[in-house]
C-alpha positions as CSV (number, residue, x, y, z in Angstrom):
1,M,180.7,31.9,-62.7
2,S,182.1,31.6,-66.2
3,S,180.3,32.2,-69.5
4,Q,180.1,28.4,-69.8
5,G,177.9,28.1,-66.7
6,V,178.4,27.4,-63.0
7,D,182.0,26.7,-62.0
8,L,183.1,23.2,-61.2
9,S,183.0,23.6,-57.4
10,T,179.3,24.6,-57.6
11,F,178.6,21.8,-60.0
12,K,180.1,19.2,-57.6
13,S,177.9,20.5,-54.8
14,E,174.8,19.8,-56.9
15,L,175.9,16.2,-57.0
16,S,176.8,16.0,-53.3
17,I,175.1,13.5,-51.0
18,A,173.6,16.4,-49.0
19,N,172.1,17.9,-52.2
20,R,170.7,14.5,-53.2
21,A,169.2,14.0,-49.7
22,A,167.6,17.4,-49.8
23,R,166.1,16.8,-53.2
24,A,164.8,13.4,-52.0
25,L,163.2,15.0,-48.9
26,W,161.8,17.7,-51.1
27,G,160.3,15.0,-53.4
28,I,158.5,13.5,-50.4
29,V,157.2,16.8,-49.3
30,W,156.1,17.7,-52.9
31,V,154.2,14.4,-53.2
32,L,152.5,14.4,-49.7
33,L,152.1,18.1,-48.8
34,F,152.5,20.3,-51.9
35,R,151.0,18.5,-54.9
36,P,147.7,17.3,-53.4
37,T,146.7,20.8,-52.1
38,P,143.6,22.6,-53.4
39,R,144.1,25.2,-56.1
40,P,143.8,28.4,-53.9
41,F,146.4,27.2,-51.3
42,H,149.2,29.3,-52.6
43,A,150.4,30.4,-49.2
44,W,150.7,26.8,-48.0
45,R,152.8,25.9,-51.0
46,G,154.8,29.0,-50.5
47,L,155.5,28.0,-46.9
48,W,157.0,24.7,-48.0
49,L,159.0,26.3,-50.8
50,R,160.4,28.8,-48.3
51,L,161.2,26.1,-45.8
52,F,163.3,24.5,-48.5
53,G,165.2,27.8,-49.2
54,A,163.1,29.5,-52.0
55,R,163.2,33.3,-51.8
56,L,159.6,34.4,-52.5
57,G,158.1,37.8,-52.5
58,R,154.6,38.8,-51.4
59,G,151.5,37.4,-53.2
60,V,153.5,34.7,-55.1
61,R,151.4,32.0,-56.7
62,V,152.9,28.6,-57.4
63,Y,150.3,26.1,-58.6
64,A,150.2,22.6,-57.1
65,S,151.2,20.7,-60.2
66,A,154.3,22.8,-60.8
67,K,157.5,20.8,-60.4
68,I,160.3,22.6,-58.7
69,W,163.6,20.6,-58.8
70,A,165.5,22.5,-56.1
71,P,163.5,25.1,-54.2
72,W,166.7,26.6,-52.8
73,N,167.6,27.8,-56.3
74,L,164.3,29.6,-56.9
75,T,163.7,33.3,-56.4
76,M,160.3,34.9,-57.2
77,G,159.5,38.6,-57.0
78,D,156.2,40.0,-55.6
79,Y,153.0,38.8,-57.2
80,S,154.8,36.5,-59.7
81,V,153.2,33.2,-60.9
82,I,154.3,29.7,-61.8
83,G,151.4,28.1,-63.5
84,D,150.0,24.5,-63.6
85,G,152.3,21.9,-64.9
86,V,155.4,24.2,-65.2
87,D,158.6,22.2,-64.9
88,C,161.2,24.4,-63.1
89,Y,164.5,22.4,-63.5
90,D,166.5,24.8,-61.4
91,V,169.9,23.1,-61.2
92,A,171.2,26.6,-61.4
93,P,169.4,29.6,-60.0
94,I,166.1,30.6,-61.6
95,E,164.9,34.1,-60.9
96,I,161.4,35.3,-61.8
97,G,160.8,39.0,-61.5
98,A,157.9,40.8,-59.8
99,H,154.5,40.5,-61.6
100,A,156.0,38.0,-64.1
101,I,154.0,35.0,-65.2
102,V,155.2,31.6,-66.3
103,S,152.1,30.0,-67.8
104,Q,151.0,26.4,-67.8
105,Y,153.2,23.5,-69.1
106,S,156.3,25.7,-69.7
107,F,159.7,24.3,-69.0
108,L,162.4,26.4,-67.4
109,C,165.6,24.4,-68.0
110,A,168.7,25.7,-66.2
111,A,171.1,22.9,-67.3
112,T,172.4,21.2,-70.4
113,H,175.2,18.8,-71.2
114,D,178.5,19.3,-72.9
115,P,178.1,17.3,-76.2
116,D,181.9,17.5,-76.9
117,Q,182.8,15.4,-73.9
118,K,182.3,11.7,-74.0
119,T,180.7,11.7,-70.5
120,F,178.3,14.5,-71.4
121,P,179.0,16.4,-68.1
122,L,176.2,18.7,-66.8
123,I,176.5,22.4,-67.4
124,A,174.3,24.6,-65.2
125,K,173.4,28.1,-66.3
126,P,171.0,30.4,-64.5
127,I,167.7,31.7,-66.0
128,R,166.4,35.2,-65.4
129,I,162.8,36.3,-66.2
130,G,162.4,40.0,-65.8
131,A,159.6,41.9,-64.0
132,R,156.3,42.0,-65.8
133,A,157.4,39.4,-68.4
134,W,155.0,36.8,-69.6
135,I,156.1,33.3,-70.6
136,A,153.0,32.0,-72.4
137,A,151.8,28.3,-72.4
138,D,154.1,25.4,-73.2
139,V,157.3,27.5,-73.7
140,F,160.8,26.1,-73.4
141,V,163.3,28.5,-71.9
142,G,166.9,27.2,-72.2
143,P,169.9,27.4,-69.9
144,G,171.5,30.8,-69.4
145,V,168.6,32.7,-71.0
146,T,167.5,36.1,-69.7
147,V,164.0,37.2,-70.7
148,G,163.9,41.0,-70.3
149,E,161.5,43.1,-68.3
150,G,158.1,43.3,-69.9
151,A,158.9,40.8,-72.6
152,V,156.3,38.3,-73.9
153,V,157.2,34.9,-75.2
154,G,154.5,33.4,-77.3
155,A,152.9,30.0,-76.7
156,R,154.8,26.9,-77.7
157,S,158.0,28.9,-78.4
158,S,161.5,27.8,-77.7
159,V,163.9,30.4,-76.3
160,F,167.7,29.7,-76.6
161,R,168.9,33.3,-76.6
162,D,168.2,36.4,-74.5
163,V,165.0,38.3,-75.1
164,A,165.2,42.1,-75.0
165,P,163.0,44.0,-72.7
166,W,159.5,45.0,-73.9
167,T,159.6,42.8,-77.0
168,V,157.3,40.0,-78.2
169,V,159.0,36.9,-79.5
170,G,157.6,33.6,-80.8
171,G,158.5,30.5,-82.7
172,T,161.1,27.8,-82.5
173,P,163.7,29.1,-82.2
174,A,162.0,32.3,-80.9
175,R,162.4,35.4,-83.0
176,V,161.4,39.0,-82.5
177,L,157.8,39.6,-83.7
178,R,157.4,43.2,-82.5
179,T,158.1,45.6,-79.7
180,R,155.6,46.0,-76.8
181,A,154.4,49.3,-75.4
182,K,155.4,49.9,-71.7
183,S,152.4,50.2,-69.4
184,E,152.0,51.2,-65.8
């Protein structure tokens, strides 16, 4: 992997017929078996995510209205949460650490386009959210961003750069507001 994102061979595999077929099958499963489930059926939704290649820890909660683009690119640590209406556009891997929370209506966007090329080719970059971090409501996390352990991103913020561990950031673009005390 280069600093520009996923290498070309990986990018091509994202556009392969097999990848497109897997995403189409996942879309059918999401509509018929994932999305219409009652709120507390986290284990059922986790089962379907695992069947499609997601790596999920114990006690993970993914709410029914969350949109996961490619479950095989999702890793969630123990007791982590993806809330209602979260859009997880995981063209590149997205990793959510243990006890981390991604609150409702947030958008985790692991891809962008190269504006300097006339065809605007896709550039995929992984997102990492550290253990015990909290992405508050309606936050945009951009491609290639790492949100450090214990960090908090305030509601309606846009994060385009890495967030240091145990800091609180907010705004668009997000800026450091203060440090956060570590807790057990």
